[in-house]
C-alpha positions as CSV (number, residue, x, y, z in Angstrom):
1,M,-0.6,-6.1,-20.4
2,L,2.1,-8.4,-19.2
3,D,1.7,-12.1,-19.7
4,L,2.1,-13.3,-16.1
5,T,1.4,-16.6,-14.5
6,I,0.7,-16.7,-10.7
7,R,1.0,-20.1,-9.1
8,P,1.8,-21.6,-5.7
9,A,5.5,-21.6,-4.9
10,R,7.3,-25.0,-4.4
11,L,9.7,-25.9,-1.6
12,D,12.4,-26.8,-4.2
13,E,12.3,-23.1,-5.3
14,A,13.5,-21.8,-1.9
15,D,17.0,-20.9,-3.2
16,V,15.6,-19.0,-6.2
17,L,13.2,-17.1,-4.0
18,T,16.0,-16.3,-1.5
19,A,18.1,-14.8,-4.3
20,L,15.1,-12.8,-5.7
21,I,14.3,-11.5,-2.2
22,E,17.9,-10.3,-1.7
23,R,18.0,-8.5,-5.1
24,S,14.6,-6.9,-4.4
25,V,15.6,-5.8,-0.9
26,R,19.0,-4.4,-1.8
27,I,17.8,-2.4,-4.7
28,L,14.2,-1.4,-4.1
29,Q,14.5,-0.7,-0.4
30,A,17.8,1.1,-0.4
31,E,16.2,4.5,-0.3
32,D,14.2,3.7,2.8
33,Y,16.7,1.7,4.9
34,S,20.4,1.7,5.6
35,P,22.7,-1.0,4.3
36,E,23.1,-2.2,7.9
37,Q,19.4,-2.5,8.4
38,L,19.0,-4.4,5.1
39,D,21.9,-6.7,6.1
40,G,20.2,-7.4,9.5
41,A,16.8,-7.9,7.9
42,L,17.8,-10.4,5.2
43,G,17.2,-13.9,6.5
44,S,15.2,-12.7,9.5
45,V,12.5,-10.2,8.6
46,F,13.0,-10.7,4.9
47,G,13.3,-14.3,3.7
48,V,11.5,-17.5,2.7
49,D,8.9,-18.9,5.1
50,R,8.5,-22.5,4.2
51,Q,5.3,-22.9,6.2
52,L,3.6,-20.6,3.8
53,I,4.8,-22.8,0.9
54,R,3.6,-25.9,2.6
55,D,0.3,-24.2,3.2
56,Q,0.1,-23.5,-0.6
57,S,-0.5,-19.8,0.3
58,Y,2.8,-18.4,-1.0
59,F,2.9,-17.6,-4.7
60,V,5.4,-16.9,-7.4
61,V,4.8,-14.7,-10.4
62,E,6.3,-15.9,-13.7
63,E,6.9,-14.0,-16.9
64,G,8.1,-16.2,-19.7
65,G,8.8,-19.0,-17.3
66,Q,11.1,-16.9,-15.1
67,I,10.1,-16.1,-11.5
68,V,9.9,-12.3,-11.3
69,A,8.0,-11.8,-8.0
70,C,6.8,-13.7,-4.9
71,G,4.4,-13.1,-2.1
72,G,1.5,-14.6,-0.3
73,W,-1.0,-14.7,2.5
74,S,-1.3,-16.7,5.6
75,R,-3.9,-18.3,7.9
76,R,-1.2,-18.3,10.6
77,R,-0.6,-15.7,13.4
78,T,2.9,-14.7,12.4
79,L,2.8,-11.3,10.6
80,F,6.2,-11.4,8.9
81,G,9.6,-13.0,8.9
82,A,11.6,-15.9,7.5
83,D,11.9,-19.4,8.8
84,A,14.7,-18.2,11.1
85,V,12.5,-15.8,13.2
86,S,12.5,-17.2,16.7
87,D,9.3,-15.7,18.1
88,R,7.0,-16.9,15.3
89,N,3.5,-18.2,16.1
90,D,2.3,-20.7,13.5
91,S,-1.0,-21.4,15.2
92,E,-4.0,-21.1,12.8
93,L,-6.3,-18.1,12.6
94,T,-10.0,-18.3,12.7
95,P,-11.6,-17.1,9.4
96,G,-14.3,-14.5,9.9
97,V,-12.8,-13.6,13.3
98,D,-9.1,-13.0,12.7
99,A,-7.5,-11.1,9.8
100,A,-5.6,-13.1,7.2
101,K,-1.9,-12.1,7.0
102,V,-0.5,-10.7,3.7
103,R,3.1,-11.7,3.7
104,A,6.5,-11.3,2.1
105,F,6.0,-9.5,-1.2
106,F,9.1,-9.1,-3.3
107,V,9.5,-8.1,-7.0
108,D,12.7,-8.4,-9.0
109,P,14.0,-4.9,-9.6
110,A,14.1,-5.4,-13.4
111,H,10.3,-6.0,-13.2
112,A,9.3,-3.3,-10.7
113,R,6.7,-0.7,-11.3
114,K,4.8,-2.8,-13.8
115,G,1.7,-3.6,-11.7
116,I,3.0,-7.1,-10.7
117,G,2.7,-6.4,-7.0
118,G,-0.9,-5.3,-7.4
119,R,-1.9,-8.4,-9.4
120,L,-0.2,-10.6,-6.8
121,L,-2.0,-8.7,-3.9
122,E,-5.3,-9.2,-5.7
123,A,-4.7,-12.9,-6.0
124,C,-3.7,-13.2,-2.3
125,E,-6.8,-11.3,-1.2
126,A,-9.0,-13.5,-3.4
127,A,-7.5,-16.7,-1.9
128,A,-7.9,-15.4,1.6
129,R,-11.6,-14.5,0.9
130,A,-12.1,-18.0,-0.6
131,H,-10.9,-19.4,2.8
132,G,-13.5,-17.4,4.7
133,F,-11.4,-14.4,5.8
134,T,-13.1,-11.0,5.8
135,D,-10.2,-8.9,6.8
136,A,-6.5,-8.7,6.1
137,E,-3.5,-7.2,7.8
138,L,0.2,-6.9,6.9
139,G,3.5,-5.6,8.2
140,A,4.6,-3.2,5.4
141,T,8.1,-2.0,4.8
142,L,8.3,1.8,4.3
143,T,8.9,1.0,0.6
144,G,5.7,-1.1,0.4
145,V,3.3,1.4,2.1
146,P,2.4,3.3,-1.1
147,L,1.4,0.0,-2.9
148,Y,-0.7,-1.2,0.0
149,S,-2.3,2.2,0.5
150,R,-3.4,2.2,-3.2
151,Y,-5.2,-1.0,-2.6
152,G,-7.1,0.2,0.4
153,Y,-4.9,-0.7,3.3
154,A,-4.8,1.7,6.2
155,A,-1.9,2.2,8.5
156,V,-2.7,1.6,12.2
157,E,0.7,1.4,13.8
158,Q,4.4,1.8,13.1
159,Y,7.1,0.1,15.1
160,D,10.7,-1.2,14.8
161,A,11.1,-4.9,14.2
162,P,14.2,-6.0,16.1
163,L,17.0,-7.3,13.9
164,P,19.7,-9.8,14.8
165,N,22.4,-7.2,14.5
166,G,20.8,-5.0,17.2
167,L,19.2,-2.5,14.9
168,G,15.5,-2.0,14.3
169,L,13.6,-2.0,11.0
170,P,10.6,0.4,10.8
171,I,7.5,-1.6,9.9
172,V,4.0,-0.3,9.3
173,R,1.1,-2.5,10.4
174,M,-1.8,-2.0,7.9
175,V,-5.3,-3.4,7.7
176,K,-8.1,-3.8,5.2
177,A,-11.7,-5.2,5.1
178,L,-11.8,-7.7,2.3
179,G,-15.5,-7.3,1.8
């Protein structure tokens, strides 16, 4: 098993996370989205959300002291997107009533397919449960749907997230009871 450390992300790591996100998106999502869609999504749909970092609900995964993945959960209404998303809703959710939001999972391509995403997802679900949430929902990329399905998430809707360049990015809204 990999020797991984999962810990809360820090605001001073935003540039490192931005670079990791871009590497992950450009390589791991290239089969599901066009280069133009990825260009439009970076910095809007895909990017760092500093509110999650301030909330201590966004995590990094380290292997040997190097950040190899990031992702988190949220007690806020916004389902996905970076700081730059204009229609975000940062109002707080009600545990036990609203579903926690699983957010912004990215793995460095050199570390993909090693179970890191699953371990990070389990850590996020445990943290959401500890905060009183009984359900979770997420906006999955087409690339991420197989991972989330393996962990019990069910697709309930697919739609196109509008991008700043006028294109749309197919997103699948998925839900799970955290039991």
